[in-house]
VMD Tcl script that draws the C-alpha trace (Angstrom):
set ca {
  {-56.29 -10.22 -14.90}
  {-53.03 -8.54 -13.99}
  {-50.39 -8.66 -16.70}
  {-46.76 -8.30 -15.58}
  {-44.39 -7.99 -18.54}
  {-40.95 -9.57 -18.10}
  {-38.00 -8.28 -20.06}
  {-36.06 -11.52 -20.63}
  {-33.24 -9.71 -22.41}
  {-32.62 -7.55 -19.35}
  {-33.07 -10.55 -17.03}
  {-30.51 -12.72 -18.85}
  {-27.95 -9.92 -19.13}
  {-28.32 -9.08 -15.43}
  {-28.00 -12.75 -14.46}
  {-24.74 -13.09 -16.41}
  {-23.39 -9.93 -14.78}
  {-24.43 -11.29 -11.38}
  {-22.40 -14.47 -11.95}
  {-19.25 -12.50 -12.83}
  {-19.60 -10.14 -9.88}
  {-20.37 -12.91 -7.38}
  {-17.40 -15.01 -8.53}
  {-15.21 -11.93 -8.09}
  {-16.55 -11.22 -4.59}
  {-15.94 -14.80 -3.45}
  {-12.21 -14.60 -4.27}
  {-11.12 -10.95 -4.15}
  {-10.38 -9.20 -0.85}
  {-11.86 -7.74 1.26}
  {-15.11 -9.52 0.36}
  {-13.50 -12.98 0.37}
  {-13.22 -12.96 4.16}
  {-15.07 -15.95 5.58}
  {-16.74 -13.72 8.19}
  {-18.97 -12.52 5.32}
  {-21.49 -15.34 4.74}
  {-21.92 -16.71 1.24}
  {-25.56 -15.64 1.11}
  {-24.47 -12.06 1.83}
  {-21.94 -12.24 -0.99}
  {-24.64 -13.60 -3.31}
  {-27.07 -10.85 -2.28}
  {-24.37 -8.22 -2.75}
  {-23.55 -9.66 -6.17}
  {-27.22 -9.51 -7.17}
  {-27.52 -5.92 -5.94}
  {-24.40 -4.81 -7.80}
  {-25.62 -6.62 -10.91}
  {-28.85 -4.59 -10.78}
  {-26.73 -1.44 -10.54}
  {-24.69 -2.39 -13.60}
  {-27.64 -3.69 -15.63}
  {-28.10 -0.41 -17.58}
  {-24.61 -0.98 -18.98}
  {-24.83 -4.68 -19.83}
  {-28.44 -4.92 -21.07}
  {-28.29 -2.61 -24.12}
  {-27.13 -4.53 -27.17}
  {-27.59 -7.93 -25.53}
  {-29.16 -10.62 -27.70}
  {-30.91 -13.60 -26.18}
  {-29.11 -16.93 -26.28}
  {-30.42 -20.45 -26.51}
  {-30.18 -22.75 -23.49}
  {-26.78 -24.20 -24.37}
  {-25.29 -20.83 -25.24}
  {-26.64 -19.30 -22.03}
  {-25.09 -22.05 -19.92}
  {-21.75 -21.59 -21.68}
  {-22.00 -17.85 -21.10}
  {-22.66 -18.48 -17.39}
  {-19.52 -20.62 -17.16}
  {-17.52 -17.99 -19.02}
  {-18.67 -15.22 -16.69}
  {-17.83 -17.34 -13.63}
  {-14.34 -17.95 -15.03}
  {-13.86 -14.27 -15.87}
  {-14.92 -13.11 -12.39}
  {-12.75 -15.74 -10.70}
  {-9.67 -14.78 -12.72}
  {-10.13 -11.07 -12.02}
  {-10.65 -11.79 -8.32}
  {-7.55 -13.97 -8.17}
  {-5.42 -11.19 -9.66}
  {-6.61 -8.80 -6.95}
  {-5.98 -11.42 -4.27}
  {-2.42 -11.96 -5.54}
  {-1.64 -8.26 -5.14}
  {-3.04 -7.99 -1.62}
  {-1.20 -11.15 -0.55}
  {1.91 -8.95 -0.36}
  {0.74 -7.63 3.03}
  {0.19 -11.13 4.35}
  {3.60 -12.12 2.97}
  {5.23 -9.20 4.79}
  {3.69 -10.36 8.05}
  {4.94 -13.88 7.38}
  {8.49 -12.57 6.88}
  {8.30 -10.64 10.14}
  {7.10 -13.78 11.96}
  {9.84 -15.91 10.44}
  {12.76 -13.57 11.10}
  {11.42 -12.36 14.46}
  {11.00 -15.81 15.99}
  {7.20 -15.84 16.09}
  {6.77 -18.55 13.47}
  {6.92 -21.27 16.15}
  {3.51 -20.04 17.37}
  {1.79 -20.29 14.00}
  {-1.76 -21.60 13.82}
  {-4.50 -21.87 11.24}
  {-7.01 -19.03 11.37}
  {-10.34 -20.30 9.97}
  {-11.72 -16.77 9.86}
  {-9.14 -15.51 7.38}
  {-8.26 -18.98 6.02}
  {-4.52 -18.40 6.49}
  {-1.87 -20.35 8.31}
  {0.50 -18.02 10.10}
  {1.63 -16.52 13.36}
  {0.66 -13.27 15.03}
  {1.90 -10.67 12.57}
  {0.69 -12.59 9.52}
  {-2.86 -12.47 10.84}
  {-2.48 -8.93 12.21}
  {-1.28 -7.52 8.88}
  {-3.99 -9.38 6.93}
  {-6.77 -8.17 9.23}
  {-5.41 -4.62 9.14}
  {-5.39 -4.65 5.33}
  {-9.04 -5.73 5.27}
  {-10.04 -3.05 7.77}
  {-8.14 -0.37 5.85}
  {-9.83 -1.37 2.60}
  {-13.23 -0.74 4.17}
  {-12.20 2.32 6.18}
  {-10.44 4.08 3.28}
  {-13.06 3.17 0.65}
  {-10.39 1.21 -1.19}
  {-12.95 -1.50 -1.88}
  {-14.87 1.03 -4.00}
  {-11.84 1.44 -6.25}
  {-11.64 -2.34 -6.67}
  {-15.34 -2.55 -7.52}
  {-14.97 0.35 -9.95}
  {-12.29 -1.62 -11.78}
  {-14.59 -4.62 -11.91}
  {-17.50 -2.55 -13.25}
  {-15.33 -1.07 -15.99}
  {-14.46 -4.58 -17.12}
  {-18.02 -4.83 -18.50}
  {-17.18 -2.07 -21.00}
  {-14.29 -4.11 -22.43}
  {-15.69 -7.63 -21.98}
  {-19.46 -7.88 -22.49}
  {-21.46 -10.50 -20.62}
  {-21.50 -12.70 -23.73}
  {-17.78 -12.24 -24.36}
  {-14.84 -14.28 -23.16}
  {-11.60 -13.24 -21.54}
  {-8.41 -13.76 -23.52}
  {-6.52 -16.17 -21.26}
  {-3.15 -14.91 -22.47}
  {-3.67 -11.57 -20.73}
  {-4.55 -12.98 -17.28}
  {-1.63 -15.42 -17.46}
  {0.81 -12.61 -18.22}
  {-0.77 -10.35 -15.60}
  {-0.70 -13.13 -13.00}
  {3.02 -13.68 -13.54}
  {3.67 -9.99 -13.03}
  {1.32 -9.83 -10.03}
  {3.06 -12.71 -8.25}
  {6.45 -11.15 -8.84}
  {5.17 -7.78 -7.64}
  {3.63 -9.45 -4.58}
  {6.95 -11.01 -3.55}
  {8.83 -7.75 -4.14}
  {6.26 -5.72 -2.21}
  {6.37 -8.12 0.74}
  {10.14 -7.70 0.99}
  {9.86 -3.91 0.63}
  {7.23 -3.63 3.36}
  {9.12 -5.72 5.90}
  {12.60 -4.88 4.57}
  {13.80 -2.39 7.23}
  {12.81 -4.69 10.08}
  {14.39 -7.70 8.36}
  {17.67 -5.81 8.01}
  {17.68 -5.00 11.72}
  {16.97 -8.62 12.64}
  {19.69 -9.82 10.27}
  {22.19 -7.45 11.87}
  {21.10 -8.75 15.27}
  {21.94 -12.30 14.12}
  {25.31 -11.11 12.86}
  {25.99 -9.36 16.17}
  {25.09 -12.47 18.15}
  {27.38 -14.50 15.94}
  {30.28 -12.12 16.58}
  {29.58 -12.20 20.32}
  {29.70 -15.99 20.24}
  {33.10 -15.89 18.51}
  {34.45 -13.49 21.12}
  {32.88 -15.22 24.13}
  {32.09 -18.85 23.26}
  {30.76 -19.47 26.75}
  {27.72 -17.32 25.97}
  {24.76 -19.25 24.60}
  {23.85 -17.17 21.54}
  {20.97 -19.48 20.68}
  {19.29 -18.88 24.03}
  {19.99 -15.14 23.86}
  {18.78 -14.79 20.29}
  {15.10 -15.47 20.80}
  {14.35 -12.82 23.47}
  {16.56 -10.23 21.75}
  {14.95 -10.71 18.32}
  {11.45 -10.77 19.78}
  {12.15 -7.54 21.67}
  {13.53 -5.88 18.54}
  {10.51 -7.03 16.53}
  {8.01 -5.67 19.04}
  {9.99 -2.43 19.29}
  {10.31 -1.75 15.55}
  {7.23 -3.38 14.02}
  {5.25 -0.24 14.79}
  {7.12 1.57 12.02}
  {6.12 -1.13 9.52}
  {2.55 -1.11 10.82}
  {2.32 2.68 10.47}
  {3.17 2.37 6.78}
  {0.31 -0.04 6.02}
  {-2.35 2.62 5.18}
  {-0.18 3.99 2.39}
  {0.68 0.49 1.22}
  {-2.98 -0.52 1.03}
  {-3.81 2.64 -0.96}
  {-1.03 1.91 -3.47}
  {-2.05 -1.73 -3.84}
  {-5.69 -0.73 -4.40}
  {-4.60 1.59 -7.22}
  {-2.43 -1.17 -8.68}
  {-5.37 -3.58 -8.52}
  {-7.58 -1.18 -10.50}
  {-4.90 -0.70 -13.15}
  {-4.39 -4.45 -13.34}
  {-8.09 -5.12 -13.81}
  {-8.34 -2.47 -16.51}
  {-5.20 -3.79 -18.21}
  {-6.52 -7.36 -18.32}
  {-10.02 -6.39 -19.40}
  {-8.97 -3.56 -21.68}
}
mol new
graphics top color blue
foreach p $ca { graphics top sphere $p radius 0.5 }
foreach p [lrange $ca 0 end-1] q [lrange $ca 1 end] { graphics top cylinder $p $q radius 0.2 }
display resetview
């Protein structure tokens, strides 16, 4: 008879790591994109868990059924919180696109994009898709995964995440996201604001002119003319946000 030994210690530790990694991949960009099927995310989580198993298996002690189920829930919560922190940082690019749409007059054409699960107009979706492509093209996703893997050194698969740290980090991440969105789209927003001021002054000088009718084509033309400068800065922005995401993950898990 063939005897196949099964290392249950290794199997349980790898399963707990798989739950944390999969929960992270479901929420954190760029893997959270709905174009990536859930089964692919689960398979990727299992593959990455096998890669990290030499780190999580040593020192692991088997748990009873109740303890193992609680550990599974804890790992799912840990992965989801870490993924949400990364998502909050990368939402700055989507927020910048939303500001451009709002001030440029494109917001009237907003629609829900089921692929990216966002509700926005043209530049909101364009900036979000560009950020995802840049993460894959520049290997930024590897930095994000490296931050996730290093979380296993600070928080073992049987450990729990101190909720005070993610709450504090989330507050800072949301504030940083709003500030980054304004910084990315800031130059274009200033130009569009000055265009509104100029149209207002023209209306005061020549009331017969319909500034409302003139405003839309002028602001749209300015947006299309100057948005290229904002778009050209996105590769550097994505690189900086990826570095910030790694530091945030290490700060929360450290």
